[in-house]
C-alpha positions as CSV (number, residue, x, y, z in Angstrom):
1,M,45.6,-5.5,-28.5
2,D,46.1,-4.6,-32.1
3,I,42.5,-4.3,-33.0
4,Q,41.4,-0.9,-34.3
5,R,38.3,-1.7,-36.4
6,V,35.7,-4.5,-36.3
7,A,33.3,-5.2,-39.2
8,I,30.2,-7.2,-38.4
9,I,28.3,-8.9,-41.3
10,G,24.7,-9.1,-40.5
11,G,22.4,-6.8,-38.5
12,G,20.2,-9.5,-36.8
13,I,20.1,-10.3,-33.1
14,G,23.7,-11.7,-33.0
15,G,25.3,-9.0,-35.0
16,L,23.6,-6.1,-33.2
17,T,24.4,-7.6,-29.8
18,T,28.0,-8.1,-30.8
19,A,28.3,-4.5,-31.9
20,I,26.8,-3.2,-28.7
21,A,29.1,-5.3,-26.6
22,L,32.2,-4.4,-28.6
23,Q,31.3,-0.7,-28.6
24,R,30.9,-0.8,-24.8
25,H,34.5,-2.0,-24.7
26,G,35.7,0.9,-26.9
27,F,36.1,-0.9,-30.2
28,E,35.4,0.9,-33.4
29,T,32.6,-1.3,-34.7
30,H,30.5,-1.2,-37.9
31,I,27.5,-3.4,-38.8
32,Y,26.7,-4.2,-42.5
33,E,23.2,-5.5,-43.1
34,A,21.9,-6.7,-46.4
35,A,18.3,-5.5,-46.0
36,E,17.6,-2.0,-47.5
37,E,15.3,-1.2,-44.5
38,L,14.7,-2.5,-41.0
39,N,11.1,-3.4,-41.4
40,A,8.9,-5.3,-39.0
41,V,9.8,-8.7,-40.4
42,G,9.6,-12.0,-38.7
43,A,7.2,-13.2,-36.0
44,G,7.7,-13.9,-32.4
45,I,10.7,-15.0,-30.4
46,M,11.3,-16.2,-26.8
47,V,14.1,-14.4,-24.9
48,P,15.0,-16.7,-22.1
49,P,16.9,-16.0,-18.9
50,N,20.4,-16.7,-20.3
51,A,19.8,-14.1,-23.0
52,L,18.4,-11.6,-20.6
53,Q,21.3,-12.0,-18.2
54,V,23.6,-10.8,-21.0
55,L,21.2,-8.1,-22.1
56,D,21.1,-6.9,-18.5
57,R,24.9,-6.5,-18.5
58,L,24.4,-4.3,-21.6
59,G,21.6,-2.2,-20.0
60,L,18.9,-3.5,-22.4
61,A,17.0,-6.2,-20.5
62,E,14.4,-4.0,-18.9
63,A,13.5,-2.5,-22.3
64,V,13.1,-6.0,-23.7
65,R,10.8,-7.0,-20.8
66,A,8.7,-3.9,-21.3
67,E,8.1,-4.7,-25.0
68,G,7.0,-8.3,-24.5
69,T,5.2,-10.6,-22.1
70,P,7.0,-12.5,-19.4
71,S,6.0,-16.2,-19.4
72,R,5.1,-17.9,-16.1
73,L,4.5,-21.4,-17.5
74,A,5.7,-23.5,-20.4
75,E,3.3,-26.4,-21.2
76,V,3.5,-29.4,-23.5
77,Y,0.2,-31.2,-24.4
78,D,-0.6,-34.2,-26.5
79,Y,-3.5,-33.3,-28.8
80,R,-5.6,-36.1,-27.5
81,A,-4.0,-37.3,-24.2
82,G,-3.8,-33.8,-22.6
83,L,-1.1,-32.3,-20.4
84,L,2.3,-34.0,-20.6
85,Q,4.7,-31.6,-18.9
86,V,4.8,-28.2,-17.2
87,I,7.9,-26.0,-16.5
88,D,7.3,-23.4,-13.8
89,L,8.9,-20.4,-15.5
90,A,8.1,-18.3,-12.4
91,A,10.4,-20.5,-10.4
92,V,13.0,-20.2,-13.1
93,E,12.8,-16.5,-12.9
94,R,13.3,-16.6,-9.1
95,R,16.4,-18.7,-9.7
96,W,18.0,-16.5,-12.4
97,D,16.4,-13.1,-11.6
98,W,15.1,-12.8,-15.2
99,P,12.0,-14.3,-16.8
100,T,11.5,-15.8,-20.2
101,V,10.0,-12.9,-22.3
102,A,7.9,-13.6,-25.4
103,I,8.3,-10.7,-27.8
104,H,7.8,-9.7,-31.4
105,R,11.1,-10.2,-33.2
106,A,10.9,-6.7,-34.7
107,R,10.5,-5.1,-31.3
108,L,13.5,-7.0,-30.0
109,Q,15.5,-5.7,-33.0
110,R,14.4,-2.1,-32.3
111,V,15.6,-2.4,-28.7
112,L,19.0,-3.7,-29.9
113,V,19.3,-1.0,-32.6
114,S,18.7,1.6,-29.9
115,G,21.8,0.4,-28.2
116,V,24.1,0.6,-31.2
117,A,26.3,3.7,-31.6
118,P,24.8,6.2,-34.0
119,G,26.1,5.9,-37.6
120,S,27.6,2.5,-37.2
121,L,24.8,0.5,-38.9
122,Y,24.8,0.4,-42.7
123,L,21.8,-1.0,-44.6
124,G,21.7,-2.3,-48.2
125,K,25.2,-3.9,-47.8
126,A,24.9,-7.5,-48.9
127,C,28.1,-9.4,-48.4
128,R,29.5,-11.1,-51.5
129,R,32.8,-12.4,-50.2
130,V,35.1,-12.2,-47.2
131,V,38.8,-12.8,-47.6
132,A,41.5,-13.3,-45.0
133,D,44.4,-10.9,-45.5
134,G,47.2,-11.4,-43.0
135,R,46.4,-9.3,-39.9
136,Q,43.2,-8.0,-41.4
137,A,40.3,-9.3,-43.5
138,G,38.6,-7.8,-46.5
139,V,34.8,-7.7,-47.3
140,E,33.4,-7.2,-50.7
141,F,29.8,-6.1,-51.1
142,A,27.3,-6.7,-53.8
143,D,27.2,-3.0,-54.6
144,G,30.9,-3.1,-55.6
145,S,32.2,-1.4,-52.4
146,E,34.8,-2.9,-50.1
147,T,35.9,-2.6,-46.5
148,H,38.8,-3.9,-44.4
149,A,38.9,-4.5,-40.7
150,D,41.2,-6.1,-38.1
151,I,38.4,-8.5,-37.2
152,V,35.4,-9.5,-39.4
153,V,32.5,-11.1,-37.5
154,G,30.2,-13.3,-39.6
155,A,26.7,-13.0,-38.0
156,D,24.9,-13.5,-41.3
157,G,22.8,-16.5,-40.5
158,I,22.5,-20.1,-41.4
159,R,23.2,-19.4,-45.1
160,S,26.2,-17.4,-44.2
161,V,28.5,-16.0,-46.9
162,T,31.2,-15.3,-44.3
163,R,31.2,-19.0,-43.4
164,H,32.6,-19.9,-46.8
165,A,35.9,-18.2,-45.8
166,V,36.0,-20.4,-42.6
167,Q,34.3,-23.7,-43.4
168,P,33.5,-23.7,-47.2
169,D,31.9,-27.2,-47.3
170,V,29.2,-27.0,-44.7
171,Q,26.0,-28.9,-45.8
172,L,22.7,-27.8,-44.4
173,R,20.7,-30.7,-42.8
174,Y,16.9,-30.6,-43.5
175,S,14.9,-31.6,-40.4
176,G,12.0,-33.1,-42.4
177,Q,9.8,-30.4,-41.0
178,T,8.5,-27.0,-42.2
179,S,7.4,-24.2,-40.0
180,Y,4.5,-21.7,-40.3
181,R,4.6,-18.6,-38.1
182,A,2.4,-15.6,-37.6
183,V,1.7,-12.7,-35.2
184,V,-2.0,-11.7,-35.0
185,P,-4.1,-9.3,-32.9
186,F,-5.9,-11.7,-30.5
187,E,-7.2,-11.7,-27.0
188,L,-6.4,-14.9,-25.2
189,P,-8.4,-16.1,-22.2
190,P,-6.8,-14.5,-19.0
191,E,-5.6,-17.9,-17.8
192,L,-3.5,-18.3,-21.0
193,V,-1.7,-14.9,-20.8
194,G,1.8,-15.6,-19.7
195,V,1.6,-19.3,-20.8
196,A,3.8,-20.7,-23.6
197,R,1.8,-23.7,-24.8
198,E,2.7,-26.3,-27.4
199,I,0.4,-29.2,-28.5
200,W,1.9,-32.3,-30.2
201,G,0.1,-34.5,-32.7
202,P,1.3,-37.1,-35.2
203,G,3.7,-35.4,-37.6
204,R,2.7,-31.9,-36.5
205,R,2.5,-29.5,-33.6
206,F,1.2,-26.1,-32.7
207,G,2.4,-23.5,-30.2
208,F,1.3,-20.1,-29.1
209,T,1.9,-17.4,-26.6
210,A,1.0,-13.7,-25.9
211,I,3.8,-11.3,-26.9
212,G,2.3,-8.0,-25.6
213,H,0.7,-5.1,-27.4
214,G,-2.5,-7.1,-27.8
215,E,-0.8,-9.7,-30.0
216,V,-0.3,-13.4,-30.0
217,Y,2.6,-15.3,-31.7
218,W,1.7,-18.7,-33.0
219,Y,3.6,-21.4,-35.0
220,A,2.8,-24.7,-36.5
221,T,5.3,-27.3,-37.7
222,L,4.5,-30.2,-40.1
223,D,6.4,-33.1,-41.6
224,A,6.9,-32.0,-45.2
225,A,9.1,-32.6,-48.2
226,E,12.0,-30.2,-48.6
227,G,11.0,-27.2,-50.7
228,E,7.3,-27.9,-50.8
229,R,5.2,-24.9,-51.6
230,D,1.6,-24.0,-50.7
231,V,-1.3,-23.2,-53.0
232,P,-1.6,-19.4,-53.0
233,G,-4.5,-18.3,-50.9
234,A,-5.1,-21.7,-49.4
235,V,-2.6,-21.7,-46.5
236,G,-5.1,-20.9,-43.7
237,R,-7.6,-23.5,-45.0
238,R,-4.9,-26.1,-45.1
239,L,-3.8,-25.4,-41.6
240,A,-7.3,-25.3,-40.3
241,T,-7.9,-28.8,-41.7
242,L,-4.7,-30.2,-40.3
243,F,-5.3,-28.9,-36.8
244,T,-9.1,-29.3,-36.7
245,T,-8.8,-31.9,-33.9
246,F,-6.5,-29.7,-31.8
247,P,-7.9,-27.9,-28.8
248,A,-9.0,-24.3,-28.6
249,P,-8.0,-21.6,-29.2
250,I,-6.0,-23.0,-32.1
251,G,-8.8,-22.9,-34.7
252,D,-9.6,-19.4,-33.7
253,L,-6.0,-18.3,-34.0
254,I,-5.7,-19.7,-37.5
255,A,-9.0,-18.2,-38.6
256,A,-7.9,-14.8,-37.3
257,T,-4.8,-14.8,-39.4
258,P,-4.8,-13.6,-43.1
259,D,-2.7,-15.8,-45.4
260,D,-0.4,-12.9,-46.2
261,R,0.6,-12.7,-42.5
262,I,1.7,-16.4,-42.3
263,L,5.4,-17.0,-42.9
264,R,6.7,-20.4,-44.0
265,T,10.2,-21.7,-43.6
266,D,11.7,-25.1,-43.9
267,M,13.7,-26.0,-40.7
268,Y,17.4,-26.7,-41.1
269,D,20.6,-26.9,-39.0
270,F,24.0,-28.3,-39.7
271,R,26.3,-30.7,-37.9
272,P,29.0,-29.2,-35.7
273,I,32.0,-27.7,-37.5
274,P,35.5,-28.0,-36.1
275,S,36.4,-24.3,-36.1
276,W,34.5,-21.0,-36.0
277,H,37.3,-18.9,-37.3
278,Q,40.0,-18.5,-40.0
279,G,42.6,-16.0,-39.2
280,R,40.8,-12.7,-38.3
281,I,37.4,-14.0,-39.6
282,V,35.2,-15.4,-36.8
283,L,31.6,-16.7,-36.9
284,L,28.8,-16.5,-34.3
285,G,25.1,-17.4,-34.0
286,D,23.5,-19.4,-36.8
287,A,26.6,-18.8,-39.0
288,A,28.6,-20.9,-36.5
289,H,26.0,-23.3,-35.0
290,A,22.6,-23.1,-36.6
291,T,19.9,-24.9,-34.6
292,T,16.3,-25.9,-35.2
293,P,14.0,-23.7,-33.1
294,N,12.6,-26.4,-30.9
295,L,14.3,-25.2,-27.7
296,G,13.7,-21.5,-28.3
297,Q,17.4,-20.9,-27.9
298,G,18.6,-19.8,-31.3
299,G,18.6,-16.0,-30.6
300,A,19.8,-16.6,-27.0
301,Q,22.9,-18.6,-28.1
302,A,23.8,-15.8,-30.5
303,I,23.5,-13.3,-27.7
304,E,25.8,-15.4,-25.5
305,D,28.3,-15.6,-28.4
306,A,28.3,-11.9,-28.7
307,W,29.1,-11.3,-25.0
308,V,31.8,-13.9,-24.9
309,L,33.5,-12.8,-28.1
310,A,33.5,-9.1,-27.0
311,D,34.7,-10.0,-23.6
312,R,37.6,-12.2,-24.8
313,L,38.7,-9.7,-27.5
314,S,38.8,-6.9,-24.8
315,A,40.8,-9.1,-22.4
316,G,43.5,-10.0,-25.0
317,P,46.4,-10.7,-25.1
318,N,46.0,-11.0,-28.9
319,P,43.1,-11.6,-31.3
320,E,44.1,-15.2,-32.1
321,T,44.2,-16.2,-28.5
322,A,40.9,-14.4,-27.8
323,I,39.1,-16.1,-30.6
324,R,40.3,-19.5,-29.5
325,E,39.1,-18.8,-26.0
326,Y,35.7,-17.7,-27.4
327,E,35.5,-21.1,-29.2
328,R,36.6,-23.0,-26.1
329,I,33.9,-21.3,-23.9
330,R,31.0,-21.4,-26.3
331,M,31.3,-24.5,-28.5
332,P,30.2,-27.1,-25.9
333,K,27.0,-25.4,-25.0
334,A,26.1,-24.4,-28.5
335,R,26.6,-28.0,-29.7
336,M,24.5,-29.3,-26.8
337,V,21.6,-27.0,-27.9
338,V,21.8,-28.1,-31.5
339,K,21.7,-31.8,-30.5
340,R,18.9,-31.4,-28.0
341,S,16.8,-29.3,-30.3
342,W,17.2,-31.8,-33.1
343,T,16.2,-34.7,-30.9
344,L,13.2,-32.8,-29.4
345,G,11.9,-32.1,-32.9
346,R,11.9,-35.8,-33.7
347,I,10.2,-36.7,-30.5
348,A,7.5,-34.1,-30.8
349,H,6.4,-35.4,-34.3
350,L,6.2,-39.1,-33.5
351,S,3.5,-40.8,-35.5
352,N,3.5,-44.4,-34.3
353,P,0.7,-44.7,-31.6
354,L,2.8,-46.9,-29.4
355,A,5.8,-44.7,-29.6
356,R,3.7,-41.7,-28.8
357,Q,2.1,-43.4,-25.8
358,L,5.6,-44.4,-24.4
359,R,6.8,-40.8,-25.0
360,N,3.8,-39.4,-23.2
361,T,4.3,-41.7,-20.2
362,L,8.0,-40.8,-20.0
363,L,7.3,-37.0,-20.1
364,R,4.6,-37.2,-17.5
365,H,6.9,-39.1,-15.1
366,T,10.1,-37.0,-15.7
367,P,11.4,-36.1,-12.2
368,A,11.4,-32.5,-11.3
369,S,15.1,-32.8,-10.6
370,V,15.8,-33.8,-14.2
371,L,13.8,-30.9,-15.5
372,R,15.7,-28.6,-13.2
373,R,19.1,-29.9,-14.5
374,Q,17.9,-29.5,-18.1
375,T,16.9,-25.9,-17.6
376,E,20.1,-25.1,-15.6
377,A,22.2,-26.4,-18.5
378,L,20.4,-23.9,-20.8
379,Y,20.3,-20.8,-18.5
380,E,23.6,-21.0,-16.7
381,L,26.2,-18.7,-18.2
382,G,29.3,-19.8,-16.4
383,Y,31.2,-16.6,-17.2
């Protein structure tokens, strides 16, 4: 195959995994990341069995497991009505040979960086423009430098610059919800270690899980106007008031978290786009199929993209055919995740009492066979 050099725009989960997979296949691969330093940014993330199956093939799954906390149960509660649904993640682990691991995003990033070839990650390289150029593609950076490659991979997130060269008119879709996230040193009761619990209330919800190293990752989502901002210094007090009727240990988690440790992000996705590539420019992860985080599959889908793209490019017979095969394999599942995640976000925030009561009844009586099919659709790789 006529590929000598691959440039990856974005050094997040998808970009790093793609680099590792391509380098394992012998491609000269370079990653260009806008950040000046790889600091301990972000909060927690769930690494489910589909992602760990891929990372196992790359020799990194055990390192991820060692840095986080395997989850044995996923629970959904109503803030008043109690337990609605339980997924036995230990049974899922027995089925797929890998657990769901809750981990600090920065620790996951460090594991991935450790798998990248030395000298192939460049920091402070914000992408300004990507241009298709026959059998190559060119990248212009904000610092005035340029590079060319046989393939340019856009792994630069939901607000991707690379995507403008592929699908220039994508409009982000605001979910109507904003997300607060934090990691805090906290000792959960022993019965909650290894439990990923989410509690639903009208127009809001709260979730938490241990992520190892004596830390707990928590998140809260609220119905909110797009672009709304908090009063400085009042975030914790606001959240404490909004979740005062939610069960323990939610109040204690909020109280233990300084305001400057709480991240806020409005939640977006975008509707499926018809193509993830233009010539030798190809998208993956959030740049191709951004999803709201309600299924815990955003990072996992980028990891799946990385494996399939590298596998197809290595198999040939030419880059164009390989990229079309990558799209054929990955588009259906990625679109399913986007759709299911959007729907779940709406269901979780129902405010009408009768609608919530009906939802709760349906969740409590969902057959185990249905839950099994739903998890299999997420965790089955099929390649």
